C-alpha positions as CSV (number, residue, x, y, z in Angstrom):
1,H,0.0,0.0,0.0
2,G,1.4,3.4,-1.0
3,R,4.2,2.0,-3.2
4,K,4.5,2.6,-7.0
5,T,3.1,0.0,-9.3
6,A,4.7,-1.0,-12.6
7,N,2.6,1.5,-14.5
8,G,3.8,4.3,-12.2
9,E,0.7,4.9,-10.1
10,T,0.5,4.6,-6.3
11,F,-0.9,1.3,-5.2
12,N,-4.1,1.5,-3.1
13,M,-5.0,-1.9,-1.6
14,N,-8.7,-0.8,-1.4
15,E,-9.1,-0.1,-5.1
16,F,-10.2,-2.8,-7.5
17,T,-6.9,-3.4,-9.3
18,A,-4.7,-6.3,-10.2
19,A,-1.3,-7.5,-11.4
20,H,-1.0,-9.7,-14.5
21,P,2.2,-10.9,-16.2
22,S,1.2,-9.8,-19.7
23,L,-2.1,-8.0,-20.2
24,P,-1.6,-4.3,-21.1
25,F,-1.9,-1.7,-18.3
26,G,-5.4,-0.3,-18.1
27,T,-7.1,-3.5,-19.3
28,W,-10.3,-4.2,-17.5
29,V,-10.9,-7.8,-16.5
30,R,-13.7,-9.7,-14.9
31,V,-12.3,-12.2,-12.3
32,T,-14.7,-14.9,-11.2
33,N,-14.1,-17.1,-8.2
34,L,-15.0,-20.6,-9.5
35,R,-15.7,-21.9,-6.0
36,N,-18.5,-19.5,-5.2
37,G,-19.4,-17.8,-8.5
38,K,-18.7,-14.3,-7.2
39,D,-17.0,-11.9,-9.6
40,V,-15.2,-8.5,-9.6
41,I,-14.1,-6.1,-12.3
42,V,-10.5,-4.9,-11.9
43,R,-8.1,-2.8,-13.8
44,I,-4.6,-4.1,-14.6
45,N,-2.0,-1.7,-13.1
46,D,1.0,-3.9,-12.2
47,R,3.0,-6.9,-13.2
48,G,3.0,-10.3,-11.4
49,P,2.3,-12.6,-9.9
50,F,5.7,-14.2,-10.1
51,I,4.7,-17.5,-8.5
52,K,4.4,-20.6,-10.7
53,G,0.8,-21.6,-11.3
54,R,-0.7,-18.2,-10.4
55,V,-2.3,-16.0,-13.2
56,I,-3.4,-12.8,-11.4
57,D,-2.8,-11.0,-8.2
58,L,-5.8,-9.0,-6.9
59,S,-5.8,-6.0,-4.6
60,V,-7.2,-6.6,-1.1
61,G,-10.4,-4.8,-2.0
62,A,-11.0,-7.0,-5.0
63,A,-10.1,-10.2,-3.2
64,K,-12.6,-9.4,-0.4
65,Q,-15.3,-8.8,-3.0
66,I,-15.1,-12.3,-4.3
67,G,-14.3,-14.2,-1.1
68,L,-10.6,-14.7,-1.6
69,F,-9.2,-12.6,1.3
70,K,-9.1,-15.4,3.9
71,S,-8.1,-18.3,1.6
72,G,-5.6,-16.3,-0.4
73,T,-5.8,-18.4,-3.5
74,A,-8.5,-20.1,-5.6
75,Q,-9.3,-21.3,-9.0
76,V,-10.5,-18.2,-11.0
77,R,-11.6,-17.3,-14.5
78,V,-10.1,-14.2,-16.0
79,E,-11.9,-12.5,-18.9
80,A,-10.8,-9.2,-20.5
81,I,-13.8,-6.9,-21.0
82,E,-14.6,-3.6,-22.5
83,K,-15.5,-0.9,-20.0
84,T,-19.0,0.4,-20.6
85,S,-20.8,3.4,-19.1
86,S,-23.6,1.0,-17.8
87,E,-21.2,-0.9,-15.6
88,V,-20.4,0.3,-12.1
89,Y,-16.9,0.2,-10.8
90,S,-16.0,0.5,-7.1
91,G,-12.8,1.2,-5.5
């Protein structure tokens, strides 16, 4: 929290952001927790995760939204989406 992300902005753990190894910065993605069906829309603003087998690293705010905060990891689906004015983004 408070440190610079790979795209140069200051990280806020309560915003709905994520790190991904290759998606362009600014890409909006829907991340769905396959265990409970909950999803969240986040914006890619950092690189990572750098742990084998992991595909995305969510901010604390986003992880809480889909029930990952306590477990830390889960099987998820990651879908790039286009941001539309009818969707509401929190964070």
